[in-house]
C-alpha positions in Angstrom: 135.5 83.6 75.5 138.0 82.1 73.1 137.0 81.2 69.5 138.0 77.6 70.2 135.5 77.1 73.1 131.9 77.9 72.3 129.5 78.4 75.1 126.9 75.6 75.5 123.4 76.2 74.1 120.5 75.9 76.5 117.0 76.5 75.0 118.8 78.1 72.0 120.7 80.6 74.1 124.4 80.7 74.9 125.4 80.1 78.6 128.8 80.7 79.9 130.3 77.5 81.3 130.7 77.5 85.1 128.7 80.7 85.6 126.0 80.3 88.3 122.6 81.2 87.0 120.8 84.1 88.7 117.3 85.4 88.8 116.6 88.9 87.6 116.5 91.3 90.5 112.8 91.8 91.4 110.4 92.9 94.0 107.1 91.2 94.8 103.9 93.0 94.2 100.7 92.8 96.3 99.0 90.3 93.9 101.3 87.4 93.6 103.5 88.9 90.9 106.9 90.4 90.5 108.3 93.7 89.4 111.6 93.8 87.6 113.3 97.1 87.2 116.3 96.9 85.0 119.1 99.2 86.2 122.3 97.5 85.2 123.2 97.3 81.5 122.9 93.8 80.1 123.7 92.1 76.8 120.5 90.8 75.0 121.7 87.2 74.9 122.6 87.3 78.6 119.2 88.9 79.3 117.3 86.2 77.5 119.1 83.4 79.4 118.6 85.1 82.7 115.0 85.8 81.9 114.3 82.2 81.0 115.9 80.9 84.2 113.9 83.5 86.2 110.7 82.2 84.6 111.5 78.7 85.8 112.0 79.9 89.3 109.0 82.1 89.4 106.8 79.3 88.1 108.0 77.0 90.9 107.2 79.8 93.4 103.7 80.2 92.0 104.2 83.8 90.7 101.7 85.2 88.3 102.3 88.5 86.6 105.7 89.9 85.6 106.1 93.6 85.3 109.3 94.5 83.4 110.4 98.2 83.6 112.9 99.1 80.9 114.3 102.6 81.1 115.5 104.4 78.0 119.1 103.1 78.6 117.8 99.5 78.2 116.0 99.9 74.8 118.2 97.1 73.5 116.1 94.7 75.6 112.7 95.6 74.2 112.8 93.3 71.2 114.2 90.3 73.1 111.6 90.7 75.8 108.8 90.9 73.2 110.1 87.7 71.5 110.0 86.0 74.9 106.3 86.7 75.2 106.1 90.1 76.9 103.6 92.7 75.7 103.5 96.5 76.0 101.5 97.8 78.9 102.3 101.5 79.1 105.1 104.0 78.4 106.2 107.1 80.3 108.9 109.7 79.2 111.7 107.7 81.0 110.6 104.0 80.7 108.6 101.4 78.9 106.6 98.9 81.0 106.0 95.4 79.6 104.0 92.6 81.2 104.0 88.8 81.1 101.4 86.4 82.5 102.9 83.1 83.8 99.9 80.9 84.7 97.9 79.1 82.0 94.7 80.7 83.3 93.4 84.0 81.8 95.5 87.0 82.8 94.2 89.3 85.5 96.8 92.0 84.9 94.9 95.3 84.8 94.9 97.2 81.5 96.7 100.6 81.2 94.8 103.6 82.5 91.5 103.9 80.7 90.7 107.5 81.1 92.1 111.0 80.5 91.0 113.5 83.1 90.2 117.1 82.1 88.8 120.1 83.8 86.7 123.1 82.7 86.5 126.2 84.9 83.4 128.4 85.3 84.5 131.7 86.7 81.8 134.2 87.5 82.5 137.8 88.7 80.2 139.9 90.9 78.8 141.5 87.7 77.4 138.2 86.5 80.0 138.0 83.8 81.7 134.7 82.9 85.4 134.3 82.0 85.7 133.0 78.5 88.4 132.4 75.9 88.9 131.7 72.2 91.6 129.1 71.5 94.3 129.3 68.8 94.2 125.5 68.2 91.7 122.7 68.4 88.3 121.9 67.0 86.9 125.4 67.8 89.7 127.4 66.3 88.5 130.1 64.0 84.8 129.5 64.7 84.3 132.7 66.8 83.2 130.5 69.8 83.8 131.7 73.3 84.3 128.9 75.9 85.3 128.4 79.5 89.0 127.7 80.1 89.8 123.9 79.9 92.8 121.6 80.3 94.2 118.3 81.3 94.9 117.3 84.9 98.6 116.6 85.4 99.9 113.4 87.0 99.5 113.7 90.8 97.5 116.9 90.5 94.2 117.5 92.3 91.1 118.3 90.2 90.5 121.6 91.8 94.2 122.5 91.6 94.2 121.8 87.9 91.2 124.1 87.4 92.9 127.0 89.2 96.1 126.4 87.3 94.4 126.3 83.9 92.6 129.6 84.5 95.8 131.3 85.6 97.7 130.0 82.6 95.2 130.9 80.0 93.9 134.2 81.4 96.2 135.4 84.2 93.2 135.4 86.6 93.7 134.2 90.2 90.9 132.1 91.6 89.6 130.1 94.5 87.9 126.7 94.1 84.3 126.5 95.2 82.7 123.4 93.8 82.6 120.7 91.1 79.3 121.5 89.4 79.1 118.4 87.3 81.2 115.9 85.3 80.9 114.2 81.9 82.2 110.9 80.7 82.8 110.2 77.0 84.6 107.4 75.2 87.2 107.0 72.4 88.1 110.7 72.7 91.9 110.6 72.9 93.8 107.8 71.2 90.9 105.4 72.0 90.9 106.5 75.7 87.8 107.5 77.6 87.5 111.0 79.0 86.3 112.4 82.3 85.6 116.1 82.2 85.0 117.9 85.5 83.3 121.3 85.4 84.5 123.4 88.4 83.1 126.6 89.8 85.8 129.1 90.8 85.7 132.5 92.5 88.0 135.2 91.0 90.3 137.0 93.3 91.8 139.2 90.5 90.1 140.6 87.5 92.7 142.0 85.0 93.1 139.5 82.1 96.5 138.7 80.8 95.9 136.0 78.2 98.3 133.2 77.3 99.8 134.2 73.9 100.9 130.7 72.9 97.5 129.0 73.0 94.8 131.6 73.6 93.6 133.9 70.8 91.4 136.1 73.0 90.0 136.2 76.6 87.4 138.4 78.1 84.7 138.8 80.8 81.5 138.3 78.9 77.9 139.0 80.1 76.5 135.6 81.1 73.4 136.2 78.9 75.7 136.8 75.8 77.6 133.6 76.5 74.4 131.6 76.9 73.0 133.0 73.6 75.9 131.9 71.4 74.6 129.5 68.6 76.9 126.7 69.8 75.2 126.8 73.3 71.9 125.8 71.6 73.5 123.2 69.3 75.9 121.5 71.7 74.5 119.6 74.6 77.4 120.1 76.9 77.6 123.8 76.4 73.8 124.0 76.9 73.9 122.1 80.2 76.9 124.1 81.6 75.0 127.3 81.1 71.8 125.8 82.5 73.6 124.7 85.7 75.3 128.1 86.0 71.9 129.8 85.7 70.6 127.6 88.5 73.7 128.3 90.6 73.3 132.0 90.3 69.7 131.6 91.4 70.9 129.6 94.4 68.9 126.6 93.3 71.8 124.3 92.6 74.6 122.8 94.8 77.7 121.1 93.5 80.4 119.1 95.2 83.0 120.7 97.5 86.1 119.0 98.9 86.8 117.3 102.1 90.4 116.1 102.9 90.7 112.4 103.7 93.3 109.7 104.0 93.2 106.8 101.6 92.4 103.3 102.8 95.5 101.6 101.5 98.5 103.8 102.5 97.1 106.7 104.5 98.0 109.2 101.8 96.2 112.5 101.7 93.3 112.6 99.2 90.1 114.6 98.6 86.5 113.5 98.8 84.0 115.5 96.7 80.6 115.8 98.4 77.5 117.9 98.8 78.2 119.5 102.1 75.0 121.5 102.1 72.7 118.5 101.9 74.8 116.8 104.6 74.4 119.8 106.8 70.7 119.9 106.2 70.5 116.2 107.1 72.5 116.6 110.3 70.4 119.6 111.4 
């Protein structure tokens, strides 16, 4: 563009004369909205002009929510998008997702994921010993507290798979999943997120401990009675209930939830239903 011919201003943004306006590339979602995934580099001024034109077209089409996916290569568009009314929704290692609600009615765009999912693994050997660890970091560091292996479920990971993985990583012990014994929900536990903690029962298939040096201070097979008699077990409600459930399980007076493979309603993907198979068998018989 020459210095003698300035581009016309439309809504405070320069437009190149004679250039046909285009809508940002998008896909429709299942709820009357659009998903815009920016792949081609774009100048912020050009982006704003194209975005505003897109809004006019989407309003005419009755669209509702706009999901704007900005990869790391498009960080230059974050500020312009926010100034146009977008707000942050969530971020992943490779992109930032922003959202905009077009109608005047209240937004029905769902909030970001509300929960973090964690697992704890109860591993009991034939000698009625429980696998326990002491952590190098965290709130229990240096308190001489022995606890079951715990960890966060990865994206796309099954609950029972996460429990098996965490035990292997922290102690080197191979295991098989048996049941979910119980689960606990707490709130405002991790950057204001709620927390779902699934307590899983595993059967060991190996017994020689090889602890994880980076995160675990010590690991051992401990007599269940000794673990249950720790001061923290009597002070902490969760520790107390875990040991109580384990005692009932060893007495064969408690049944947890085992897995049943299913396909999901929406897209026929494989999933897992957790249920009390024993009670169902008793009912059928």
